[in-house]
VOMITOR-824145 format. One record per residue (C-alpha): residue number from 1; residue in one letter; z, y, x. Coordinates in steps of 0.02 Angstrom, whole numbers, plus 50000, padded with zeros to 5 digits. Each point is the difference from the previous one (the first is absolute). Last residue first. Layout:
N
NODE   k r    c3    c2    c1
NODE NUM A     Z     Y     X
...
This chain:
597
NODE   k r    c3    c2    c1
NODE 597 Y 49328 50626 48752
NODE 596 T 50051 49899 50151
NODE 595 E 49952 50056 50176
NODE 594 A 50170 49972 50080
NODE 593 D 49992 49816 49953
NODE 592 A 50132 49953 49873
NODE 591 V 50129 49861 50005
NODE 590 V 50074 49988 49825
NODE 589 H 50154 49899 49948
NODE 588 P 50066 49975 49823
NODE 587 C 49820 49981 49938
NODE 586 A 49976 50088 49833
NODE 585 M 49934 50157 50085
NODE 584 A 49863 49898 50083
NODE 583 L 49943 49925 49834
NODE 582 E 50003 50167 49912
NODE 581 C 49897 50076 50141
NODE 580 G 49873 49859 49988
NODE 579 G 49997 50026 49812
NODE 578 G 49938 50176 50027
NODE 577 L 49956 50031 50182
NODE 576 V 50059 49946 50171
NODE 575 R 49865 50072 50113
NODE 574 G 50015 49965 50185
NODE 573 Q 50138 49883 50050
NODE 572 I 50136 49892 49922
NODE 571 A 50110 49855 50051
NODE 570 A 50098 49965 49840
NODE 569 V 50153 49891 50032
NODE 568 I 50077 49880 49874
NODE 567 P 50173 49932 50045
NODE 566 K 50058 49850 49897
NODE 565 H 50093 50011 49833
NODE 564 F 49860 50096 49914
NODE 563 Y 50061 50150 49900
NODE 562 Y 49865 50125 50050
NODE 561 I 49866 49865 50013
NODE 560 R 50039 49939 49824
NODE 559 Q 49991 50176 49933
NODE 558 V 49827 50024 50077
NODE 557 L 49941 49833 49931
NODE 556 T 50060 50044 49825
NODE 555 Q 49905 50164 50014
NODE 554 F 49844 49906 50054
NODE 553 K 50010 49870 49862
NODE 552 T 50031 50135 49870
NODE 551 L 49849 50098 50061
NODE 550 L 49890 49846 49992
NODE 549 N 50066 49953 49828
NODE 548 A 49964 50176 49937
NODE 547 I 49824 49988 50069
NODE 546 A 49973 49832 49915
NODE 545 T 50076 50069 49838
NODE 544 H 49875 50142 50009
NODE 543 S 49873 49860 50003
NODE 542 N 50032 49953 49818
NODE 541 N 49832 49921 49968
NODE 540 F 49939 50062 49830
NODE 539 P 49918 50152 50079
NODE 538 N 49892 49894 50115
NODE 537 L 49883 50117 50093
NODE 536 N 50131 50136 50016
NODE 535 E 50137 49875 50042
NODE 534 W 49891 49919 50134
NODE 533 Q 49972 50171 50076
NODE 532 V 50188 50027 50008
NODE 531 I 50024 49834 50090
NODE 530 K 49855 50038 50117
NODE 529 G 50076 50170 50039
NODE 528 V 50166 49921 50045
NODE 527 E 49911 49886 50123
NODE 526 A 49904 50147 50076
NODE 525 L 50162 50100 50006
NODE 524 N 50080 49878 50122
NODE 523 I 50173 50076 50003
NODE 522 G 50050 50108 50147
NODE 521 V 49927 50045 50170
NODE 520 C 50109 49874 50093
NODE 519 F 50058 49984 50181
NODE 518 N 49852 50100 50062
NODE 517 D 49902 49976 50162
NODE 516 G 50027 49814 49975
NODE 515 E 50119 49895 50104
NODE 514 N 50102 49932 49856
NODE 513 G 50174 50010 49926
NODE 512 I 50138 49928 49893
NODE 511 V 50134 49924 50112
NODE 510 M 50107 49859 49932
NODE 509 G 50175 49930 50025
NODE 508 R 50114 49866 50071
NODE 507 Y 49900 49842 49963
NODE 506 D 50070 49836 49933
NODE 505 H 49877 49976 49859
NODE 504 T 50021 50009 49810
NODE 503 E 50025 50186 49979
NODE 502 L 49864 50042 50127
NODE 501 W 49871 49899 49903
NODE 500 D 50040 50090 49837
NODE 499 L 49989 50165 50094
NODE 498 A 49830 49950 50068
NODE 497 E 49942 49949 49824
NODE 496 V 50042 50171 49932
NODE 495 L 49913 50077 50151
NODE 494 G 49846 49895 49965
NODE 493 D 49992 50053 49818
NODE 492 I 50003 50183 50055
NODE 491 V 49869 49972 50136
NODE 490 K 49892 49895 49882
NODE 489 I 50007 50135 49865
NODE 488 S 49947 50128 50128
NODE 487 L 50116 50122 50084
NODE 486 T 49873 50077 50119
NODE 485 N 49996 49958 50184
NODE 484 A 49833 50089 50024
NODE 483 K 49919 49841 49931
NODE 482 S 50136 49868 49983
NODE 481 R 50078 49910 50148
NODE 480 F 50182 50050 49975
NODE 479 E 50121 49907 50113
NODE 478 Y 50170 49930 49948
NODE 477 L 50088 49965 50163
NODE 476 V 50135 49868 50024
NODE 475 V 50160 50004 50102
NODE 474 G 50103 49851 50063
NODE 473 D 49986 50053 50182
NODE 472 G 49813 49970 49992
NODE 471 L 49867 50108 49917
NODE 470 D 49954 49865 49873
NODE 469 L 49858 50066 49893
NODE 468 L 49981 50024 49812
NODE 467 A 49824 50051 49952
NODE 466 A 49906 50119 49888
NODE 465 E 49828 50035 49927
NODE 464 S 49913 49831 49987
NODE 463 N 50162 49905 49974
NODE 462 H 50125 49948 50131
NODE 461 W 50153 49895 50042
NODE 460 L 50097 49947 50154
NODE 459 A 49873 50048 50133
NODE 458 A 50093 49996 50166
NODE 457 K 49963 49815 50031
NODE 456 P 49819 50040 50043
NODE 455 N 50057 50107 50148
NODE 454 A 49859 50123 50036
NODE 453 K 50061 50095 49847
NODE 452 I 50154 50061 50092
NODE 451 T 49898 50061 50149
NODE 450 A 49876 50089 49887
NODE 449 L 50146 50073 49904
NODE 448 H 50064 50093 50152
NODE 447 I 50186 50016 50029
NODE 446 E 50059 50111 50142
NODE 445 D 50157 49983 50107
NODE 444 T 49936 49844 50088
NODE 443 L 49841 50085 50057
NODE 442 I 49859 49874 50009
NODE 441 E 49882 50031 50144
NODE 440 L 49826 49930 49970
NODE 439 E 49977 49827 50073
NODE 438 V 49872 49991 50140
NODE 437 Y 49827 49924 49984
NODE 436 H 49898 49982 50162
NODE 435 Q 50099 50067 50148
NODE 434 G 49867 50075 50113
NODE 433 P 49950 50131 49872
NODE 432 V 50121 49999 49852
NODE 431 Y 49946 49923 49835
NODE 430 V 50127 50034 49863
NODE 429 S 50130 49892 49915
NODE 428 R 50100 49988 49839
NODE 427 D 49904 50086 49863
NODE 426 S 49868 49864 49984
NODE 425 E 49923 49968 50171
NODE 424 Y 49947 50176 50047
NODE 423 F 49858 50048 50117
NODE 422 R 49883 49876 49917
NODE 421 T 49864 49874 50044
NODE 420 A 50064 49930 50164
NODE 419 G 49881 49872 50076
NODE 418 E 50066 50022 50176
NODE 417 R 49831 50068 50055
NODE 416 A 50005 50130 49860
NODE 415 M 50173 50058 50050
NODE 414 E 49944 50015 50182
NODE 413 E 49853 50108 49945
NODE 412 I 50126 50112 49911
NODE 411 W 50105 50004 50159
NODE 410 S 49848 50052 50102
NODE 409 P 49969 50154 49895
NODE 408 I 49826 50002 49919
NODE 407 P 49876 50136 50049
NODE 406 Y 49909 50058 49843
NODE 405 G 49817 49953 49991
NODE 404 A 49981 50005 49811
NODE 403 K 49960 49814 49999
NODE 402 Q 50158 49965 50099
NODE 401 M 50105 50101 49879
NODE 400 D 49919 49910 49853
NODE 399 T 50043 49830 50076
NODE 398 L 50180 50053 50031
NODE 397 I 50012 50060 49819
NODE 396 P 49931 49835 49933
NODE 395 D 50117 49897 50112
NODE 394 F 50163 50089 49961
NODE 393 G 49975 50016 49813
NODE 392 L 49999 50157 49893
NODE 391 I 50183 49978 49950
NODE 390 D 50053 49952 50177
NODE 389 W 49912 50154 50069
NODE 388 I 50092 50106 49872
NODE 387 E 50166 49930 50062
NODE 386 F 49942 50040 50177
NODE 385 P 49964 50181 49956
NODE 384 G 50160 50031 49899
NODE 383 K 50013 49972 49814
NODE 382 E 50067 50115 49864
NODE 381 W 49969 50149 50113
NODE 380 G 50129 50138 49985
NODE 379 F 49963 50084 50166
NODE 378 G 50165 49975 50091
NODE 377 W 50074 49847 49915
NODE 376 R 49841 49902 49970
NODE 375 M 49911 50058 50157
NODE 374 A 50150 49968 50112
NODE 373 Q 50034 49830 49922
NODE 372 D 49821 49943 50029
NODE 371 I 50002 50062 50180
NODE 370 N 50161 49908 50041
NODE 369 S 49939 49845 49906
NODE 368 P 49848 49987 50114
NODE 367 R 50120 49969 50145
NODE 366 D 50021 50070 50175
NODE 365 A 49982 50184 49958
NODE 364 I 49916 50155 50074
NODE 363 E 49896 49922 50139
NODE 362 P 50025 49816 49955
NODE 361 I 49909 50011 49880
NODE 360 R 49908 50164 49969
NODE 359 H 49834 49909 50007
NODE 358 A 50042 49908 49839
NODE 357 S 50033 50164 49910
NODE 356 Y 49830 50065 50056
NODE 355 V 49915 49840 49941
NODE 354 L 50082 50015 49830
NODE 353 T 49967 50185 49976
NODE 352 Q 49819 49986 50057
NODE 351 L 49969 49854 49881
NODE 350 I 50088 50095 49861
NODE 349 S 49897 50158 50022
NODE 348 N 49829 49917 50009
NODE 347 R 50033 49876 49860
NODE 346 F 50076 50135 49889
NODE 345 F 49858 50124 50024
NODE 344 D 49863 49871 49976
NODE 343 G 50085 49929 49846
NODE 342 A 50010 50171 49917
NODE 341 R 49823 50050 50053
NODE 340 G 49912 49846 49933
NODE 339 K 50040 49816 49989
NODE 338 Q 50178 49943 49966
NODE 337 H 50066 49858 50107
NODE 336 Y 50144 50100 50074
NODE 335 L 50032 50085 49834
NODE 334 K 50022 49835 49908
NODE 333 Q 50114 49926 50132
NODE 332 L 50108 50156 50011
NODE 331 R 50012 50018 49812
NODE 330 D 50047 49817 49978
NODE 329 E 50139 50010 50129
NODE 328 L 50065 50161 49923
NODE 327 K 50026 49913 49833
NODE 326 P 49976 50096 49837
NODE 325 L 49809 50011 50004
NODE 324 K 49956 50160 49906
NODE 323 Q 49952 50094 50158
NODE 322 I 49868 49869 50038
NODE 321 G 49913 50031 49834
NODE 320 E 50011 50187 50024
NODE 319 I 49913 49986 50169
NODE 318 N 49841 49937 49918
NODE 317 G 49885 50103 50111
NODE 316 L 50081 50125 50117
NODE 315 N 49905 50161 49970
NODE 314 L 50149 50094 49929
NODE 313 P 49957 50141 49881
NODE 312 K 50015 50172 50082
NODE 311 P 50166 50085 50029
NODE 310 L 50012 50187 49964
NODE 309 E 49958 50103 50153
NODE 308 Y 50093 50086 50141
NODE 307 A 49879 50088 50117
NODE 306 F 49985 49952 50183
NODE 305 T 49810 50004 49976
NODE 304 K 49953 49838 50086
NODE 303 P 50167 49909 49994
NODE 302 N 50024 50035 49813
NODE 301 L 50189 50003 49984
NODE 300 S 50085 49939 49843
NODE 299 R 50054 50079 49836
NODE 298 I 50155 49969 49895
NODE 297 E 49998 50105 49843
NODE 296 G 50139 50117 49941
NODE 295 E 49903 50158 50035
NODE 294 V 49952 49937 50174
NODE 293 K 50108 49867 50084
NODE 292 K 49934 49962 50173
NODE 291 Y 49966 49835 50087
NODE 290 F 49945 49960 50178
NODE 289 G 50112 50141 50057
NODE 288 Q 50061 50131 49880
NODE 287 G 50162 50075 49937
NODE 286 T 50069 50046 50171
NODE 285 K 50141 49870 50004
NODE 284 A 49896 49874 49902
NODE 283 G 49861 49990 50129
NODE 282 L 49975 50097 50161
NODE 281 S 49856 50114 49953
NODE 280 G 50044 50135 50126
NODE 279 T 49823 50036 50060
NODE 278 E 50029 49912 50167
NODE 277 V 50074 49849 49910
NODE 276 L 49848 49981 49888
NODE 275 K 49884 50021 50150
NODE 274 R 50090 49860 50093
NODE 273 M 49979 49891 49847
NODE 272 L 49811 50025 49994
NODE 271 E 49986 49985 50188
NODE 270 P 50051 49817 49983
NODE 269 V 50158 49958 50100
NODE 268 K 49971 49893 50153
NODE 267 F 50121 49858 49963
NODE 266 L 49853 49886 49961
NODE 265 D 49950 50014 50182
NODE 264 R 50151 49896 50051
NODE 263 Q 49941 49844 49912
NODE 262 E 50012 49885 50153
NODE 261 D 50168 50079 50044
NODE 260 Q 50016 50000 50190
NODE 259 P 50009 50191 50016
NODE 258 V 50138 50010 49869
NODE 257 A 50098 50161 50033
NODE 256 P 49848 50113 50012
NODE 255 Y 49950 49962 49819
NODE 254 L 50175 49992 49926
NODE 253 N 50042 50182 50028
NODE 252 D 49846 50064 49910
NODE 251 A 50026 49873 49861
NODE 250 V 50182 50051 49972
NODE 249 Y 49962 50186 50006
NODE 248 L 49854 49983 49880
NODE 247 L 50107 49900 49878
NODE 246 T 50135 50133 50009
NODE 245 D 49875 50141 49975
NODE 244 L 49926 49908 49852
NODE 243 G 50170 49993 49919
NODE 242 V 50092 49842 49948
NODE 241 L 49970 50035 49815
NODE 240 D 49817 50050 50026
NODE 239 A 49969 49846 50108
NODE 238 T 50083 49890 49867
NODE 237 R 49888 50076 49866
NODE 236 F 49854 49962 50115
NODE 235 T 50031 49818 50040
NODE 234 A 50086 49912 49852
NODE 233 S 50124 50110 49903
NODE 232 K 50016 49856 49876
NODE 231 P 50087 49898 50134
NODE 230 R 49917 49842 50069
NODE 229 G 49971 49833 49916
NODE 228 I 49811 49992 50012
NODE 227 L 49960 50082 49832
NODE 226 T 50160 50103 50016
NODE 225 G 49917 50111 50129
NODE 224 T 49865 49980 50133
NODE 223 L 49845 49972 49892
NODE 222 T 50040 50133 49870
NODE 221 D 50051 50123 50136
NODE 220 I 49834 49967 50087
NODE 219 E 49899 50026 49842
NODE 218 E 50096 50157 49953
NODE 217 I 49973 50077 50172
NODE 216 T 49815 49963 49990
NODE 215 Y 49912 49869 50105
NODE 214 G 49850 50059 50101
NODE 213 Q 50026 49901 50160
NODE 212 E 50036 50132 50132
NODE 211 S 50135 50122 49945
NODE 210 F 50076 49899 49859
NODE 209 A 49986 49829 50084
NODE 208 K 50070 50076 50159
NODE 207 L 50149 50074 49908
NODE 206 G 50037 49831 49921
NODE 205 L 49995 49910 50167
NODE 204 M 50111 50137 50071
NODE 203 S 50133 49959 49872
NODE 202 V 49995 49816 50049
NODE 201 F 50024 50045 50184
NODE 200 V 50142 50118 49955
NODE 199 G 50087 49858 49908
NODE 198 V 49979 49873 50140
NODE 197 R 50080 50109 50133
NODE 196 N 50114 50084 49873
NODE 195 A 50076 49834 49947
NODE 194 I 50026 49926 50173
NODE 193 F 50057 50122 50138
NODE 192 N 49903 50164 49998
NODE 191 P 49959 49976 50186
NODE 190 T 50092 49849 50070
NODE 189 D 50186 49971 50024
NODE 188 K 50002 49834 49909
NODE 187 A 50059 49987 49822
NODE 186 I 50146 49910 49919
NODE 185 V 49976 50007 49812
NODE 184 I 50146 50035 49885
NODE 183 G 49985 50011 49811
NODE 182 K 50122 50135 49951
NODE 181 G 50131 50016 49865
NODE 180 L 50101 50128 50098
NODE 179 H 50166 49907 49996
NODE 178 M 49960 49814 50015
NODE 177 R 49828 50003 50078
NODE 176 G 50016 50151 50115
NODE 175 F 50180 49957 50044
NODE 174 W 49953 49823 50050
NODE 173 Q 49848 50049 50102
NODE 172 I 50095 50146 50079
NODE 171 R 50140 49880 50052
NODE 170 E 49877 49870 50062
NODE 169 I 49911 50125 50112
NODE 168 V 50164 50071 50066
NODE 167 D 50068 49826 50037
NODE 166 L 49838 49954 50089
NODE 165 S 50029 50146 50118
NODE 164 T 49849 50111 50032
NODE 163 D 49942 49992 50182
NODE 162 A 49822 49936 49977
NODE 161 T 49980 50129 49864
NODE 160 P 50028 49968 49816
NODE 159 I 49880 50057 49864
NODE 158 L 50071 49973 49826
NODE 157 E 49878 50032 49858
NODE 156 L 50084 50041 49835
NODE 155 L 49891 49960 49850
NODE 154 K 50064 50015 49821
NODE 153 L 49918 50161 49943
NODE 152 Y 50097 50088 49861
NODE 151 R 50150 50083 50082
NODE 150 P 49912 50023 50167
NODE 149 P 49855 50100 49925
NODE 148 N 49915 49985 50123
NODE 147 F 50024 49849 50111
NODE 146 F 50146 49983 50119
NODE 145 H 49966 49959 50182
NODE 144 T 50161 49955 50089
NODE 143 G 49963 49997 50187
NODE 142 L 50134 49938 50118
NODE 141 F 50151 50056 50102
NODE 140 R 50171 49920 50025
NODE 139 H 49962 49903 50161
NODE 138 R 49894 50148 50059
NODE 137 F 50152 50115 49992
NODE 136 S 50106 49882 50106
NODE 135 K 49860 49981 50125
NODE 134 S 49991 50188 50020
NODE 133 R 49857 50109 49936
NODE 132 G 49856 50057 50108
NODE 131 Q 49867 49927 49887
NODE 130 A 50065 49961 49826
NODE 129 I 49859 50096 49913
NODE 128 A 49874 49912 50112
NODE 127 H 50067 49828 49953
NODE 126 I 49985 50043 49816
NODE 125 S 49818 50049 50025
NODE 124 L 49943 50127 49871
NODE 123 G 49929 49936 49836
NODE 122 S 50100 50036 49844
NODE 121 T 50153 50067 50089
NODE 120 N 50162 49968 49905
NODE 119 T 50106 49989 50156
NODE 118 S 50161 49902 50017
NODE 117 I 50174 50016 50073
NODE 116 V 50146 49881 49967
NODE 115 T 50170 50077 50042
NODE 114 E 50128 49890 50088
NODE 113 E 50005 50091 50167
NODE 112 S 50034 50163 49909
NODE 111 V 49869 50134 49973
NODE 110 T 49986 50168 50088
NODE 109 K 49920 49980 50172
NODE 108 E 49879 49869 49935
NODE 107 V 49946 50114 49858
NODE 106 R 49957 50140 50121
NODE 105 E 49886 49888 50101
NODE 104 M 49928 49933 49837
NODE 103 L 49953 50177 49948
NODE 102 Q 49906 50030 50161
NODE 101 Q 49905 49836 49980
NODE 100 K 49956 50040 49820
NODE  99 I 49935 50172 50045
NODE  98 A 49896 49929 50143
NODE  97 L 49925 49864 49890
NODE  96 N 49947 50114 49858
NODE  95 E 49992 49928 49826
NODE  94 V 50114 50131 49920
NODE  93 V 50181 49950 49970
NODE  92 A 50069 49844 49916
NODE  91 E 50139 49939 50116
NODE  90 I 50121 49879 49918
NODE  89 V 50179 49995 50064
NODE  88 W 50113 49858 49941
NODE  87 D 50189 49973 50001
NODE  86 V 50049 50184 49997
NODE  85 Q 50144 50101 50073
NODE  84 A 49926 50053 50168
NODE  83 L 49847 50062 49906
NODE  82 R 50109 50138 49929
NODE  81 D 49982 50086 50170
NODE  80 F 49828 50060 49946
NODE  79 H 50079 50116 49871
NODE  78 E 49985 50179 50060
NODE  77 D 49839 50011 50100
NODE  76 Y 49910 49848 49929
NODE  75 N 50019 50053 49820
NODE  74 G 50100 49934 49853
NODE  73 L 49999 49927 49826
NODE  72 I 50121 49868 49936
NODE  71 L 49918 49879 49879
NODE  70 R 50116 49893 49893
NODE  69 Q 49989 50129 49861
NODE  68 A 49821 49945 49969
NODE  67 T 50066 49840 49921
NODE  66 K 50083 50102 49862
NODE  65 E 49830 50058 49940
NODE  64 T 49954 49817 49976
NODE  63 F 49891 49869 50085
NODE  62 F 49932 50131 50120
NODE  61 I 49815 50006 50046
NODE  60 P 49945 50055 49827
NODE  59 P 49817 49970 49954
NODE  58 S 49975 50144 50016
NODE  57 Q 50091 50106 50127
NODE  56 K 50112 50140 49938
NODE  55 L 50157 49951 50095
NODE  54 A 49898 49973 50158
NODE  53 K 49930 50177 49990
NODE  52 K 50178 50069 49993
NODE  51 F 50046 49892 50151
NODE  50 A 49852 50066 50100
NODE  49 G 50054 50179 49963
NODE  48 E 50177 49958 50054
NODE  47 V 49933 49924 50161
NODE  46 F 49902 50157 50042
NODE  45 G 50136 50125 49955
NODE  44 N 50139 49909 50090
NODE  43 K 50003 50135 50135
NODE  42 N 50027 50131 49865
NODE  41 G 49912 50158 50058
NODE  40 S 49862 49986 50128
NODE  39 S 49904 49867 50097
NODE  38 A 50067 49862 49886
NODE  37 P 50088 49864 50096
NODE  36 L 49901 49842 50032
NODE  35 D 50043 49850 49892
NODE  34 L 50147 49895 49946
NODE  33 L 50034 49886 49851
NODE  32 Y 50172 49922 50020
NODE  31 V 50014 49849 49885
NODE  30 I 50152 49921 49917
NODE  29 L 49935 49828 49954
NODE  28 G 50001 49925 49825
NODE  27 A 49830 49917 49993
NODE  26 N 49928 50149 49905
NODE  25 A 50064 50108 50142
NODE  24 L 49893 49897 50120
NODE  23 H 49857 50029 49879
NODE  22 A 50026 50188 50001
NODE  21 A 50007 50007 50190
NODE  20 I 49837 49903 50010
NODE  19 Q 49923 50122 49875
NODE  18 A 50058 50154 50095
NODE  17 G 49935 49931 50165
NODE  16 M 49833 49948 49926
NODE  15 V 49949 50167 49925
NODE  14 G 50083 50106 50133
NODE  13 A 50187 50009 50029
NODE  12 G 49999 49940 50180
NODE  11 L 50143 49906 50082
NODE  10 V 50079 49879 49877
NODE   9 A 50183 49961 50029
NODE   8 A 50089 49848 49933
NODE   7 T 50168 49944 49933
NODE   6 R 50064 49839 49923
NODE   5 F 49885 49873 50083
NODE   4 P 50042 49822 49952
NODE   3 K 50086 49883 50124
NODE   2 F 49903 49838 50012
NODE   1 M 50052 49832 49930
């Protein structure tokens, strides 16, 4: 068991520094937020202004208004000595190596021998930032790369140096998971680390298709968004949100830093984007970038005239039919084999993404799972590159890469020679170069349903929309499996049956929960609608009695849960609406994710 951090200091009250400080406060820490003194007047003027902006941010970066009271504001001139009192110092100042090195020299002279020190750089060398520091400092120093916004994006990349103590790494891992709600990926000290290295590459693919291949902004955002399991903001809305100046800065710094990268030329920013930045069209923060809102209408950039125009009809064939497919796997397969402009774009971009990701092993990560996790948690992809490769088929994709003339990494060729046909064997192991299949790490303090379900003896009872699973330690889980985790008739009936089962078996208690984005969005209105429709078509059938019976059954169930003689725990997350809220409130014990609404 590791000692939790109780106090922290964040150096730099800019966009990231203020948000990191806010999230540490969300986790219960007392946080000193320090920045440069104002040049005149109140020396805390700059940091106080940043704090006021933080309070107004949307979506909110603090859990509650009261949480913000855990921040203590200060400046480097008057309050730097407070660092001697804290458990963890996080540097989040401007991306300038010399400034960071100078600040670290001052930090070392101030903090205690027990203080952990980290930098939130998004791409500078962690080893270079620690240059000149003592051995004791280097033992306690590493990179902690939070993703923006830290409250809402799960990824935290940890970048240790050769000198970082294993105890420090494991402590930050544990605290990040258990107290900050983070998914931790250990990254190597390479330019842009893992997620941004691959993510910027994918963004540049979209920019190239726009500037050179004749695809419109709307077409590219359609083909790189929810259709393929990525965020709705897709390519260009994401660029506008991040800031075109930020994307330009990252790409311009990445190009000289990766001379051995076989796709280095892609990081040369198209002149079109450079011109946008030069003219002050930086995206959402300036009101226009690739998109602009004009008189209430969203318009997009015409790359030839630089005017903002209403979107034209998509020239993507039967894309609507693919969009309607409910399963991501089916959409990916259908789109990959689609003829025409939509299929051409997707095949070209996904093949380049997959082969690029493969070439980054072992440069930026040792395992495919590291890259997949980073892209899921940092960029909001439903599936990472190697998971997508598995969906599309290892052999067919490899064949298409070879036909297209892409250089194949030696470890991929080794996989093929060994007869391997997937990167993942079920959910339990992943192919690692030189080691064949290696079991995925199972954290003993986390429960994953995939691991539980892998044991055939764990399934105690199920119907098509719910299941009762043995979690071990004499505890069972009632899992929703209905569409959007609605309270369907089968879910309600199943929970009644689960309680009956629990009464007659020697188990200690039950958890009600699932791993969906939302715990429950309420009653299944489609089912209720069918009952009402049946009543309208059959006036002599007393269907209102059926609805009344359903409501009575649910209310009886809720009361039974409330008074049940064994502990019932609701493990909730996301939206907990309507009947789902009633169900959770009836449970004597509730464990709620921070992002529960």
